[in-house]
N, C-alpha and C positions, 0 to 999 in steps of 0.2 A: 644777665646777658651781656651787660657792658664789661664786666670783669672777664668773661670768656672771650669777647672780641679783643680786648686788650692783650690777653694772654696769647691768643692766636697771632696777633701782630708782633708781639715780642718774640715768640718762637720763630716766626718767619724771618725776622730781622737778624736774630742771633745765629740762626742755622745757615744763613745764606753763604757765609765765607767757607766754613768747613765742608758744606755740601758741594759748593763749586769746586773746591780743591779735590774732593773725592772724585768728582766727575772727570776732571782733567787727568788725574793720576790713574784712574781706572781705564780711561781711554788709552793712555800711554802704555799700560801693561798689555794691551792687545796688540801693540806694534812690536817692531824689532828693537830690542834694547840690549845694551851690554849687561854683563852680570852685575856690575856695580850700579848702573842706572836702574836696573830692575829691582835691586835690593833697596835703593833709595825710594823708588816709587811705592814699593810695598810698605816700607816703613811709614811713609807719609799717609798712605791710605789708613793704616792702623791708627796713626796719631789723629787724623781728622775724624775718624769714626769715634775714637775715645772722646775727643773734644765735643763732638755733636751730642754724644750721650750724656756727658757731664752738664752741658748747657741745658738739655732737655730736663734732666733730673732736677737741677737747681731752679729752673723756671717753674716747673710743676710744684716744687716745694714752696716757692715764693707765693704761688697762687693758692695753695691748698692747706698749708701747714700754719699753725698758730705761731704768733711771735715767740711765745714761751718755748715751744718745741724747737724752733730755729735757734734760739739762744742756747739751748742745752746741747745742740749738735755743733756749735762753733768750735774751731780749732785754732791753735796758734798760727798766725799769718804774718809774714814779714812784708811790710808794705813797700819798702825800697826795692827789693828784688822783684816784687809783683809789678811795680810801676815801670821799671826798666824793661821787663819782659814784654809788657803790653806795648810800650812805646816802640820797641824794636820791630814789632809787627807792622808798624806804619812808616818806617824809615823810608822805604822805597816810594810809597804813596806820597809822602811829603816832598821828596825830591822831584817826582813827576809833576806835582801841582805847583812847585815853586815856593813851598813853605819852608820855614826854618823850624825844625822840631828839635827841642833839647830836653834833657832830663836833669833835674837837680835833686838827687837822692843819695847823698854821700855816706849815710850811715844807716844801720838797721833800725827799723821801728816795728815792734811786734805788737799785734793786737789779737784778741780772740775774735775770729770772724769766719767768713765763708769765701775762700779764695776765688772760686769760679764766679760768684755773684759780684765780687769786687772787680774782677777782670772785666765782666760785662759792663759795669758802670764806667770803668776807665775807657773802654773801647767806645762807648757812646759819647763821652765827653771829647775824646780826641777826634772821632769821626765828625762830630758837630763842628768842631773848630776848623777842620780841614775843608768841610763842605760849605760852610757859611762865612768864610773869610777869603779875600782875594789872595792870589799869589803874592809873595813878598812878606806876608804876615809872619811874625814870630810867634810860635806856639811853645809854651813851656810847661812841662810836667814836673810838679814838685811834690816832695814828701816832707811834711813837717812833723815834729815829734811832740810838741807841747802846745796844744793838745794834738794827738795823732790826726793827721789830715792828708787827704789826697786832693791835689789841686791841678787844674789845667787853666793856664792863663793865655791870653792872646792880646795883641795890640791892633786888632782889626777894627773895621768901622763900627761906629756905635750902633747898638740895638735900640729900637724905640722903647721908651720908658715903660709902656704898658706890658711889653713882652718881658722886659727885665723883671718887673714885679711879678708877673705870672710864673716865671721860672722858679721863684722862691717856693711855690707849692707844686712844682713839677708839671706845670701846664704852660701852654702857649708857645713853646719852642720845639714842639714835636714830641713824638713818642720817646725819643732818647732820654730827655730830661725827666719824663714821667718814670721811666725805669730807674734812673739814678736816684730820684726822690724816694722811691719805694725801697731800694736796696739800702740807702742810708738809714731809713726808718727801721729796717730789719736789724741793723746793728746799733739801735738806740742812738743813732746819730742824726745829723741834719744835712740837708743840701742847701747851699747858699750861693747866691750870685752877688758878687761884690762889684759894683759899677766902678769903672776906672776914673781916675782924676784926669785933669787936663794933660794929654800927652802920655798917660800911663797905660797900664794894662787892666783888662777886665778879667775877673777870676771866677771860675766855677769850681766849687770845692765841696767835698764831703768831710764833715767834721765828725770824728769817730772817738770822741773823748771817753765815752762810757765803755766802749769796746776795749779801750786801751788801759782801763784801770787795773785789771788783773795782771797785765803784762808789765805795767810800770814798775812793780816791785822787783821784777826779775832783771830790770835794766835801769837802776837808779841813776846811772851816770850819763844817760843819754842827754843830748842837747838838741835844740831845734836845728834841723838841717837847713843850711843856707846856701 
């Protein structure tokens, strides 16, 4: 019952954005639009429906499928491109809330993984940073290569130590971190919270070193992105 409640909450959380966009564009299609605007609204409806379906399929797989079956269905996934794409979704939200959102992912980092699940994890980390830090906070999205890592850093106010510790096991900081913890585990990785030093940044990261082993042979010249 607990797993089913968590799944229901995850589905509701992840479907909120595409379903809201579907409603807006469906309403627009009922009005008077130019040919170009109608084509754009129709395209967005199709994209939002596809995203909602992909999210649903991956969350159901996460809840119902064994770790072995998920590992066998992994595909080559480029983390830098994924991180830039997810961060771009929040560019306007960051401007509206007064945050500074940046991406440091200068070179490709390929792993065997599940792109939709990794996108869900990144959205959760970025949303948490935007929602739980005040305006003026700098939020950085980084991709590192050795080991493969997706990271969201911020220089916002300190989080109480008991919550920092709880986040290491995906608890205490809300559903979002529970989702990230489970997605990292699916990739035989781990979710870490690195407390900041005096005046430094706090880091929330998914370390995906095992998922990156098969891809490392294909790109031996990669260096850590800085």
